[in-house]
N, CA, C and O of each residue as an XYZ file, in Angstrom:
272
protein
N      38.260    -68.032    -10.295
C      37.544    -67.629     -9.098
C      36.069    -67.967     -9.273
O      35.477    -67.659    -10.308
N      35.491    -68.582     -8.292
C      34.093    -68.984     -8.406
C      33.166    -67.820     -8.080
O      33.581    -66.819     -7.497
N      31.913    -67.971     -8.465
C      30.911    -66.940     -8.217
C      30.723    -66.734     -6.714
O      30.489    -65.611     -6.268
N      30.824    -67.802     -5.938
C      30.656    -67.697     -4.489
C      31.719    -66.781     -3.883
O      31.424    -66.001     -2.978
N      32.953    -66.875     -4.379
C      34.033    -66.038     -3.862
C      33.828    -64.568     -4.194
O      34.241    -63.694     -3.432
N      33.190    -64.291     -5.329
C      32.956    -62.904     -5.719
C      31.961    -62.214     -4.803
O      32.030    -60.996     -4.632
N      31.040    -62.959     -4.210
C      30.020    -62.366     -3.354
C      30.210    -62.744     -1.888
O      29.305    -62.537     -1.079
N      31.338    -63.278     -1.541
C      31.579    -63.682     -0.164
C      31.655    -62.442      0.724
O      32.041    -61.371      0.256
N      31.292    -62.575      1.997
C      31.392    -61.436      2.920
C      32.811    -60.879      2.999
O      32.996    -59.671      3.143
N      33.805    -61.747      2.908
C      35.194    -61.283      2.947
C      35.495    -60.368      1.763
O      36.134    -59.327      1.913
N      35.027    -60.773      0.587
C      35.239    -59.969     -0.627
C      34.484    -58.645     -0.531
O      35.014    -57.596     -0.897
N      33.254    -58.695     -0.040
C      32.473    -57.469      0.130
C      33.176    -56.516      1.090
O      33.205    -55.306      0.866
N      33.738    -57.067      2.155
C      34.437    -56.259      3.143
C      35.642    -55.560      2.510
O      35.871    -54.377      2.760
N      36.392    -56.264      1.713
C      37.545    -55.673      1.023
C      37.096    -54.533      0.113
O      37.691    -53.455      0.120
N      36.050    -54.774     -0.666
C      35.563    -53.760     -1.598
C      35.051    -52.525     -0.856
O      35.314    -51.398     -1.274
N      34.325    -52.731      0.239
C      33.812    -51.603      1.011
C      34.946    -50.806      1.651
O      34.892    -49.577      1.693
N      35.961    -51.489      2.143
C      37.108    -50.778      2.731
C      37.855    -49.965      1.678
O      38.323    -48.861      1.956
N      37.966    -50.511      0.475
C      38.625    -49.777     -0.607
C      37.822    -48.528     -0.981
O      38.389    -47.452     -1.172
N      36.516    -48.678     -1.082
C      35.671    -47.538     -1.412
C      35.731    -46.488     -0.302
O      35.755    -45.290     -0.582
N      35.755    -46.935      0.959
C      35.854    -46.024      2.098
C      37.165    -45.229      2.022
O      37.167    -44.019      2.249
N      38.261    -45.893      1.710
C      39.559    -45.216      1.583
C      39.537    -44.213      0.427
O      40.089    -43.119      0.542
N      38.905    -44.583     -0.675
C      38.788    -43.660     -1.808
C      37.992    -42.419     -1.416
O      38.348    -41.301     -1.789
N      36.922    -42.620     -0.668
C      36.131    -41.482     -0.213
C      36.933    -40.595      0.731
O      36.829    -39.370      0.659
N      37.722    -41.183      1.604
C      38.597    -40.405      2.484
C      39.491    -39.485      1.656
O      39.615    -38.296      1.948
N      40.108    -40.045      0.629
C      40.985    -39.252     -0.239
C      40.214    -38.141     -0.943
O      40.684    -37.006     -1.024
N      39.037    -38.468     -1.449
C      38.225    -37.477     -2.153
C      37.814    -36.347     -1.217
O      37.851    -35.176     -1.594
N      37.428    -36.697     -0.010
C      37.025    -35.693      0.976
C      38.199    -34.790      1.324
O      38.043    -33.573      1.419
N      39.372    -35.382      1.513
C      40.567    -34.589      1.822
C      40.884    -33.610      0.693
O      41.154    -32.436      0.946
N      40.853    -34.087     -0.542
C      41.166    -33.224     -1.685
C      40.128    -32.126     -1.854
O      40.473    -30.974     -2.119
N      38.844    -32.486     -1.700
C      37.778    -31.507     -1.873
C      37.842    -30.420     -0.805
O      37.550    -29.257     -1.085
N      38.216    -30.785      0.398
C      38.264    -29.799      1.476
C      39.411    -28.798      1.282
O      39.419    -27.743      1.917
N      40.377    -29.117      0.415
C      41.486    -28.212      0.134
C      41.183    -27.217     -0.983
O      41.904    -26.232     -1.145
N      40.127    -27.464     -1.752
C      39.792    -26.581     -2.862
C      39.128    -25.316     -2.338
O      38.493    -25.315     -1.284
N      39.290    -24.256     -3.090
C      38.650    -22.986     -2.736
C      37.823    -22.537     -3.912
O      38.356    -22.534     -5.021
N      36.597    -22.165     -3.775
C      35.793    -22.323     -2.564
C      35.398    -23.789     -2.367
O      35.306    -24.554     -3.327
N      35.174    -24.155     -1.138
C      34.808    -25.526     -0.790
C      33.358    -25.772     -1.201
O      32.477    -24.967     -0.901
N      33.120    -26.877     -1.884
C      31.759    -27.278     -2.271
C      31.152    -28.017     -1.079
O      31.298    -29.232     -0.941
N      30.471    -27.261     -0.228
C      29.939    -27.806      1.020
C      28.918    -28.915      0.777
O      28.896    -29.907      1.507
N      28.082    -28.757     -0.233
C      27.066    -29.768     -0.516
C      27.713    -31.097     -0.912
O      27.325    -32.155     -0.417
N      28.691    -31.033     -1.799
C      29.380    -32.259     -2.218
C      30.124    -32.876     -1.042
O      30.141    -34.098     -0.889
N      30.732    -32.049     -0.220
C      31.459    -32.544      0.951
C      30.515    -33.287      1.896
O      30.854    -34.358      2.399
N      29.339    -32.723      2.134
C      28.352    -33.391      3.009
C      27.887    -34.705      2.406
O      27.722    -35.691      3.124
N      27.677    -34.731      1.105
C      27.236    -35.974      0.444
C      28.292    -37.061      0.550
O      27.972    -38.217      0.827
N      29.552    -36.694      0.329
C      30.628    -37.672      0.429
C      30.774    -38.196      1.855
O      30.988    -39.390      2.064
N      30.660    -37.308      2.823
C      30.778    -37.730      4.224
C      29.627    -38.642      4.622
O      29.818    -39.598      5.374
N      28.427    -38.346      4.116
C      27.272    -39.190      4.414
C      27.455    -40.578      3.807
O      27.138    -41.584      4.442
N      27.966    -40.631      2.581
C      28.231    -41.919      1.925
C      29.299    -42.698      2.695
O      29.198    -43.914      2.852
N      30.329    -41.980      3.175
C      31.400    -42.629      3.939
C      30.850    -43.224      5.236
O      31.248    -44.322      5.626
N      29.942    -42.516      5.904
C      29.329    -43.052      7.123
C      28.511    -44.305      6.826
O      28.534    -45.265      7.596
N      27.789    -44.289      5.706
C      27.024    -45.465      5.313
C      27.923    -46.663      5.053
O      27.599    -47.789      5.430
N      29.052    -46.413      4.408
C      30.007    -47.494      4.157
C      30.565    -48.037      5.460
O      30.735    -49.246      5.615
N      30.849    -47.138      6.398
C      31.382    -47.585      7.686
C      30.364    -48.480      8.401
O      30.739    -49.472      9.026
N      29.088    -48.131      8.310
C      28.044    -48.975      8.912
C      28.013    -50.355      8.253
O      27.905    -51.371      8.939
N      28.109    -50.386      6.918
C      28.108    -51.662      6.210
C      29.322    -52.499      6.592
O      29.212    -53.710      6.781
N      30.474    -51.856      6.706
C      31.704    -52.550      7.092
C      31.541    -53.169      8.475
O      31.916    -54.321      8.690
N      30.987    -52.414      9.401
C      30.800    -52.918     10.763
C      29.825    -54.089     10.793
O      30.028    -55.035     11.553
N      28.777    -54.045      9.986
C      27.824    -55.155      9.926
C      28.507    -56.429      9.443
O      28.310    -57.499     10.019
N      29.295    -56.319      8.404
C      29.974    -57.501      7.864
C      31.014    -58.015      8.852
O      31.174    -59.226      9.011
N      31.722    -57.103      9.518
C      32.707    -57.525     10.513
C      32.040    -58.294     11.652
O      32.582    -59.290     12.131
N      30.868    -57.835     12.083
C      30.139    -58.565     13.131
C      29.683    -59.925     12.639
O      29.684    -60.891     13.402
N      29.296    -60.017     11.386
C      28.881    -61.287     10.798
C      30.053    -62.277     10.755
O      29.890    -63.464     11.035
N      31.218    -61.769     10.402
C      32.396    -62.637     10.275
C      33.029    -62.992     11.596
O      33.635    -64.055     11.724
N      32.901    -62.115     12.594
C      33.566    -62.331     13.884
C      32.616    -61.974     15.022
O      32.796    -60.950     15.682
N      31.605    -62.811     15.255
C      30.667    -62.493     16.338
C      31.367    -62.560     17.688
O      32.200    -63.435     17.923
N      31.020    -61.623     18.578
C      31.659    -61.555     19.884
C      31.144    -62.630     20.844
O      31.878    -63.110     21.708
N      29.892    -62.994     20.682
C      29.291    -63.995     21.563
C      29.393    -65.378     20.940
O      29.206    -65.523     19.732
N      29.687    -66.394     21.739
C      29.725    -67.765     21.193
C      28.340    -68.208     20.732
O      27.331    -67.892     21.362
N      28.309    -68.926     19.653
C      27.027    -69.382     19.104
C      26.475    -70.549     19.882
O      25.402    -71.057     19.556
């Protein structure tokens, strides 16, 4: 695998989606614990929102809606 493939937008998108899914799982598990660690839950949710923004940016880069 070449260095270009490791940093390609497609590869970044895959990695971000995987991290987003991992955060979903972590948030689900943490919300089931008693007592709930509200601070950690907020931090994880904030990180998940940031990842979603990054994913959307890369998706727009790869598939622009307007013709160039």
